[in-house]
Phi, psi and omega in degrees: 000133179261133181241129177292150182305318182292339180265354186298315182300314179296319179298317181297331179280336185249349185300129181289348180263355178293150179268143177231153181264135177303131182279354185278132184308127176092351182273290178073004181291141175255134181221158173301143183302329179292341180265354183298320178303318178293317180299318179300324179289336186249346186303129181284353181260002176293137178277127181231159176266152174301132182289350179277112183302126180103344180288308177082356180288148174235146178204178173282158178303323181292338181257357185297318179300318179297321178297314183292333181265002182295118183295330179292322181275349186303316178300320178297315180296320179295321177298321180294327181288329183266351179259000000 
């Protein structure tokens, strides 16, 4: 595909093959812009809330399993599950 010089800037901003940097703190991964929606769903640096209603803790997706398996928090989590 041939792109005119005057259209190059717009093309570079919209091209699905341009690389973009993950916006989540600590990730820094570069992916094609067309792959960013998938990366956002899978990025381990996305901040998420604990899925147990009432816990209120937030962590990165990559640290969520450690939060859920934390033995100190387990009694609190068990209370949230039964109430």
